[in-house]
ChimeraX commands (.cxc) that place a marker at each C-alpha (Angstrom):
marker #1 position 0.00,0.00,0.00 radius 0.5
marker #1 position 1.37,3.44,-0.86 radius 0.5
marker #1 position 0.11,6.96,-1.02 radius 0.5
marker #1 position 1.39,10.35,-2.02 radius 0.5
marker #1 position 0.80,12.96,0.66 radius 0.5
marker #1 position 0.09,15.71,-1.86 radius 0.5
marker #1 position 0.61,16.22,-5.56 radius 0.5
marker #1 position 4.10,17.47,-6.40 radius 0.5
marker #1 position 4.48,21.21,-5.98 radius 0.5
marker #1 position 5.72,23.35,-8.87 radius 0.5
marker #1 position 9.25,23.03,-7.44 radius 0.5
marker #1 position 8.91,19.28,-7.58 radius 0.5
marker #1 position 8.61,18.57,-3.85 radius 0.5
marker #1 position 6.71,15.40,-3.01 radius 0.5
marker #1 position 6.41,12.81,-0.26 radius 0.5
marker #1 position 5.36,9.23,-0.93 radius 0.5
marker #1 position 4.72,6.62,1.75 radius 0.5
marker #1 position 5.08,2.91,0.93 radius 0.5
marker #1 position 4.05,0.27,3.46 radius 0.5
marker #1 position 5.82,-3.09,3.41 radius 0.5
marker #1 position 4.45,-4.96,6.42 radius 0.5
marker #1 position 6.37,-3.76,9.49 radius 0.5
marker #1 position 8.54,-1.50,7.32 radius 0.5
marker #1 position 7.53,1.91,6.00 radius 0.5
marker #1 position 9.52,3.84,3.40 radius 0.5
marker #1 position 8.99,7.60,3.10 radius 0.5
marker #1 position 10.37,8.72,-0.27 radius 0.5
marker #1 position 11.07,12.42,-0.64 radius 0.5
marker #1 position 11.79,14.36,-3.84 radius 0.5
marker #1 position 12.69,17.98,-4.57 radius 0.5
marker #1 position 13.87,20.67,-2.15 radius 0.5
marker #1 position 13.39,20.14,1.58 radius 0.5
marker #1 position 13.45,23.67,2.97 radius 0.5
marker #1 position 11.54,25.96,5.31 radius 0.5
marker #1 position 8.46,25.85,3.06 radius 0.5
marker #1 position 8.35,22.07,2.53 radius 0.5
marker #1 position 9.83,20.62,5.74 radius 0.5
marker #1 position 6.52,20.86,7.68 radius 0.5
marker #1 position 4.80,18.60,5.14 radius 0.5
marker #1 position 7.60,16.06,5.48 radius 0.5
marker #1 position 7.38,16.27,9.26 radius 0.5
marker #1 position 3.63,15.66,9.20 radius 0.5
marker #1 position 4.02,12.63,6.94 radius 0.5
marker #1 position 6.70,11.12,9.17 radius 0.5
marker #1 position 4.69,11.80,12.35 radius 0.5
marker #1 position 1.65,10.10,10.85 radius 0.5
marker #1 position 3.76,7.05,10.00 radius 0.5
marker #1 position 5.36,6.92,13.45 radius 0.5
marker #1 position 1.96,6.97,15.16 radius 0.5
marker #1 position 1.47,3.46,13.73 radius 0.5
marker #1 position 4.75,2.31,15.34 radius 0.5
marker #1 position 6.29,0.46,12.39 radius 0.5
marker #1 position 9.23,-1.82,13.11 radius 0.5
marker #1 position 11.41,0.12,10.65 radius 0.5
marker #1 position 11.07,3.58,9.12 radius 0.5
marker #1 position 13.31,4.46,6.18 radius 0.5
marker #1 position 13.33,8.07,4.95 radius 0.5
marker #1 position 14.68,7.96,1.40 radius 0.5
marker #1 position 16.25,11.26,0.33 radius 0.5
marker #1 position 17.67,9.86,-2.94 radius 0.5
marker #1 position 15.63,12.29,-5.04 radius 0.5
marker #1 position 16.15,15.34,-2.82 radius 0.5
marker #1 position 17.99,18.15,-4.61 radius 0.5
marker #1 position 18.45,20.44,-1.58 radius 0.5
marker #1 position 18.34,19.71,2.15 radius 0.5
marker #1 position 18.10,22.82,4.33 radius 0.5
marker #1 position 18.48,22.98,8.09 radius 0.5
marker #1 position 14.67,22.85,8.43 radius 0.5
marker #1 position 14.72,19.44,6.73 radius 0.5
marker #1 position 17.53,18.23,8.95 radius 0.5
marker #1 position 15.51,19.34,11.99 radius 0.5
marker #1 position 12.63,17.18,10.78 radius 0.5
marker #1 position 14.98,14.19,10.58 radius 0.5
marker #1 position 16.28,14.83,14.11 radius 0.5
marker #1 position 12.71,15.03,15.42 radius 0.5
marker #1 position 11.81,11.82,13.58 radius 0.5
marker #1 position 14.78,10.02,15.10 radius 0.5
marker #1 position 13.76,11.18,18.57 radius 0.5
marker #1 position 10.08,10.39,17.99 radius 0.5
marker #1 position 10.86,6.87,16.75 radius 0.5
marker #1 position 11.95,5.91,20.27 radius 0.5
marker #1 position 12.44,2.29,21.21 radius 0.5
marker #1 position 9.65,0.90,19.03 radius 0.5
marker #1 position 10.84,1.94,15.57 radius 0.5
marker #1 position 14.27,1.62,14.00 radius 0.5
marker #1 position 14.99,4.82,12.04 radius 0.5
marker #1 position 17.17,4.98,8.93 radius 0.5
marker #1 position 17.92,7.59,6.29 radius 0.5
marker #1 position 18.98,7.05,2.68 radius 0.5
marker #1 position 21.31,9.82,1.57 radius 0.5
marker #1 position 24.31,10.11,-0.71 radius 0.5
marker #1 position 26.11,12.98,-2.38 radius 0.5
marker #1 position 26.41,16.71,-1.96 radius 0.5
marker #1 position 22.71,17.56,-1.71 radius 0.5
marker #1 position 21.87,15.32,1.24 radius 0.5
marker #1 position 24.73,13.37,2.81 radius 0.5
marker #1 position 27.24,16.23,2.79 radius 0.5
marker #1 position 25.08,18.70,4.80 radius 0.5
marker #1 position 24.35,15.98,7.35 radius 0.5
marker #1 position 28.03,15.10,7.55 radius 0.5
marker #1 position 29.01,18.75,8.09 radius 0.5
marker #1 position 26.49,19.16,10.90 radius 0.5
marker #1 position 27.37,15.89,12.64 radius 0.5
marker #1 position 24.07,14.16,11.90 radius 0.5
marker #1 position 25.88,11.19,10.40 radius 0.5
marker #1 position 26.87,10.33,13.97 radius 0.5
marker #1 position 23.31,10.70,15.24 radius 0.5
marker #1 position 21.40,8.16,13.15 radius 0.5
marker #1 position 21.95,5.42,10.57 radius 0.5
marker #1 position 22.51,6.71,7.05 radius 0.5
marker #1 position 22.77,4.40,4.05 radius 0.5
marker #1 position 23.77,5.19,0.44 radius 0.5
marker #1 position 20.88,3.18,-1.09 radius 0.5
marker #1 position 17.36,2.14,-0.17 radius 0.5
marker #1 position 18.24,-1.53,-0.68 radius 0.5
marker #1 position 21.06,-1.29,1.86 radius 0.5
marker #1 position 18.83,0.47,4.39 radius 0.5
marker #1 position 16.17,-2.22,4.02 radius 0.5
marker #1 position 18.61,-5.15,4.13 radius 0.5
marker #1 position 20.78,-4.08,7.07 radius 0.5
marker #1 position 19.88,-5.79,10.33 radius 0.5
marker link #1:1,2 radius 0.2
marker link #1:2,3 radius 0.2
marker link #1:3,4 radius 0.2
marker link #1:4,5 radius 0.2
marker link #1:5,6 radius 0.2
marker link #1:6,7 radius 0.2
marker link #1:7,8 radius 0.2
marker link #1:8,9 radius 0.2
marker link #1:9,10 radius 0.2
marker link #1:10,11 radius 0.2
marker link #1:11,12 radius 0.2
marker link #1:12,13 radius 0.2
marker link #1:13,14 radius 0.2
marker link #1:14,15 radius 0.2
marker link #1:15,16 radius 0.2
marker link #1:16,17 radius 0.2
marker link #1:17,18 radius 0.2
marker link #1:18,19 radius 0.2
marker link #1:19,20 radius 0.2
marker link #1:20,21 radius 0.2
marker link #1:21,22 radius 0.2
marker link #1:22,23 radius 0.2
marker link #1:23,24 radius 0.2
marker link #1:24,25 radius 0.2
marker link #1:25,26 radius 0.2
marker link #1:26,27 radius 0.2
marker link #1:27,28 radius 0.2
marker link #1:28,29 radius 0.2
marker link #1:29,30 radius 0.2
marker link #1:30,31 radius 0.2
marker link #1:31,32 radius 0.2
marker link #1:32,33 radius 0.2
marker link #1:33,34 radius 0.2
marker link #1:34,35 radius 0.2
marker link #1:35,36 radius 0.2
marker link #1:36,37 radius 0.2
marker link #1:37,38 radius 0.2
marker link #1:38,39 radius 0.2
marker link #1:39,40 radius 0.2
marker link #1:40,41 radius 0.2
marker link #1:41,42 radius 0.2
marker link #1:42,43 radius 0.2
marker link #1:43,44 radius 0.2
marker link #1:44,45 radius 0.2
marker link #1:45,46 radius 0.2
marker link #1:46,47 radius 0.2
marker link #1:47,48 radius 0.2
marker link #1:48,49 radius 0.2
marker link #1:49,50 radius 0.2
marker link #1:50,51 radius 0.2
marker link #1:51,52 radius 0.2
marker link #1:52,53 radius 0.2
marker link #1:53,54 radius 0.2
marker link #1:54,55 radius 0.2
marker link #1:55,56 radius 0.2
marker link #1:56,57 radius 0.2
marker link #1:57,58 radius 0.2
marker link #1:58,59 radius 0.2
marker link #1:59,60 radius 0.2
marker link #1:60,61 radius 0.2
marker link #1:61,62 radius 0.2
marker link #1:62,63 radius 0.2
marker link #1:63,64 radius 0.2
marker link #1:64,65 radius 0.2
marker link #1:65,66 radius 0.2
marker link #1:66,67 radius 0.2
marker link #1:67,68 radius 0.2
marker link #1:68,69 radius 0.2
marker link #1:69,70 radius 0.2
marker link #1:70,71 radius 0.2
marker link #1:71,72 radius 0.2
marker link #1:72,73 radius 0.2
marker link #1:73,74 radius 0.2
marker link #1:74,75 radius 0.2
marker link #1:75,76 radius 0.2
marker link #1:76,77 radius 0.2
marker link #1:77,78 radius 0.2
marker link #1:78,79 radius 0.2
marker link #1:79,80 radius 0.2
marker link #1:80,81 radius 0.2
marker link #1:81,82 radius 0.2
marker link #1:82,83 radius 0.2
marker link #1:83,84 radius 0.2
marker link #1:84,85 radius 0.2
marker link #1:85,86 radius 0.2
marker link #1:86,87 radius 0.2
marker link #1:87,88 radius 0.2
marker link #1:88,89 radius 0.2
marker link #1:89,90 radius 0.2
marker link #1:90,91 radius 0.2
marker link #1:91,92 radius 0.2
marker link #1:92,93 radius 0.2
marker link #1:93,94 radius 0.2
marker link #1:94,95 radius 0.2
marker link #1:95,96 radius 0.2
marker link #1:96,97 radius 0.2
marker link #1:97,98 radius 0.2
marker link #1:98,99 radius 0.2
marker link #1:99,100 radius 0.2
marker link #1:100,101 radius 0.2
marker link #1:101,102 radius 0.2
marker link #1:102,103 radius 0.2
marker link #1:103,104 radius 0.2
marker link #1:104,105 radius 0.2
marker link #1:105,106 radius 0.2
marker link #1:106,107 radius 0.2
marker link #1:107,108 radius 0.2
marker link #1:108,109 radius 0.2
marker link #1:109,110 radius 0.2
marker link #1:110,111 radius 0.2
marker link #1:111,112 radius 0.2
marker link #1:112,113 radius 0.2
marker link #1:113,114 radius 0.2
marker link #1:114,115 radius 0.2
marker link #1:115,116 radius 0.2
marker link #1:116,117 radius 0.2
marker link #1:117,118 radius 0.2
marker link #1:118,119 radius 0.2
marker link #1:119,120 radius 0.2
marker link #1:120,121 radius 0.2
view
């Protein structure tokens, strides 16, 4: 089962949620900035209310990750608590590099591909 939170905005931002049993993948595309981060945060919060075993936030199609987007990821990691394992898919200058520079790579598990994030246990 999957759904798209909202149609893509003119800038191309979109959030899609795919359910795979106890695993939920939130796929994000476009710019994650002050204007779009709240939508991402709402989507993640809705998913975490169901307490999935694993939540993967896939940033593979994100072209820009602002501090507001990183704040959403920090909140998601904290909100996941003991019930949900939290992982992020990020690679390259648009997503992994900003998280590396701010020390977030030490805070939660980041994988270069979705397959690796889903396989790792």
